[in-house]
C-alpha positions in Angstrom: 0.0 0.0 0.0 2.9 2.3 0.7 4.0 2.3 -3.0 0.6 3.4 -4.1 0.6 6.4 -1.8 4.2 7.1 -2.6 3.6 7.1 -6.3 0.6 9.4 -5.8 2.8 11.8 -3.9 5.4 11.7 -6.7 2.7 12.5 -9.3 1.4 15.3 -7.0 4.9 16.8 -6.7 5.2 16.5 -10.5 1.9 18.3 -11.0 3.0 21.0 -8.5 6.3 21.5 -10.4 4.5 21.8 -13.7 2.0 24.2 -12.2 4.8 26.4 -10.9 6.6 26.3 -14.3 3.3 27.3 -16.0 2.6 30.2 -13.6 6.2 31.6 -13.7 7.1 31.2 -17.3 3.9 30.3 -19.2 5.4 26.9 -20.2 3.1 23.9 -20.6 3.6 20.3 -21.6 3.8 19.9 -25.4 0.7 17.7 -25.5 -1.6 20.5 -24.1 0.3 23.5 -25.5 -2.1 24.0 -28.5 -5.2 23.8 -26.3 -4.2 26.0 -23.3 -4.9 29.7 -24.0 -4.4 30.9 -20.4 -1.2 29.2 -19.0 -1.3 31.0 -15.6 -4.8 29.7 -14.9 -3.7 26.3 -16.1 -0.8 26.4 -13.7 -3.0 27.3 -10.7 -5.3 24.4 -11.6 -2.3 22.1 -11.7 -1.2 23.3 -8.3 -4.7 22.6 -6.9 -4.7 19.1 -8.5 -1.3 18.2 -7.1 -1.7 19.5 -3.6 -4.3 16.9 -2.5 -2.1 14.1 -3.7 0.8 15.3 -1.5 -1.5 16.1 1.4 -3.0 12.6 1.4 0.5 11.2 1.5 1.5 13.4 4.4 -1.5 12.2 6.3 -0.8 8.5 5.5 2.8 8.6 6.5 2.0 10.6 9.7 4.2 13.6 8.8 1.2 15.8 9.6 -1.5 15.2 12.1 -4.6 13.8 10.4 -7.9 15.6 10.7 -11.2 13.9 10.8 -12.0 11.8 7.8 -14.9 14.0 6.7 -12.6 17.1 6.6 -9.9 15.1 4.8 -12.3 13.6 2.3 -14.3 16.7 1.4 -11.3 19.1 1.6 -9.2 17.2 -0.8 -12.1 16.5 -3.1 -12.9 20.2 -3.2 -9.3 21.1 -4.0 -9.1 18.5 -6.7 -12.4 19.5 -8.3 -11.6 23.2 -8.3 -8.2 22.5 -9.9 -9.9 20.4 -12.6 -12.4 23.2 -13.2 -9.6 25.8 -13.5 -7.7 23.6 -16.0 -10.9 23.4 -18.0 -11.4 27.1 -17.9 -7.8 27.7 -19.1 -8.6 25.8 -22.3 -11.6 28.0 -23.2 -11.1 30.3 -26.2 -10.9 34.1 -25.4 -13.7 36.3 -26.5 -13.3 38.0 -29.8 -14.6 41.4 -28.6 -12.3 44.4 -29.2 -11.7 47.0 -26.5 
């Protein structure tokens, strides 16, 4: 079971690193580069998707005191869903209106 949680933490750290790169420089992975029109929002979404994976690992390995299971379940799901929502918003086309 430890390897499942450890690999989830690794993927979470990878998502956080990609989110930071996207926020700071605007760089995204080549597979999504054509679809992402707002790289900073995409990076924030990647941060919010990666954070629950790392947090769950910290709770599992007892590096942080574990809260109640309700708070843990609903909190990490809210972070994950909001990150996925932001990643979807970042791929929407900008409006064609002129200022």
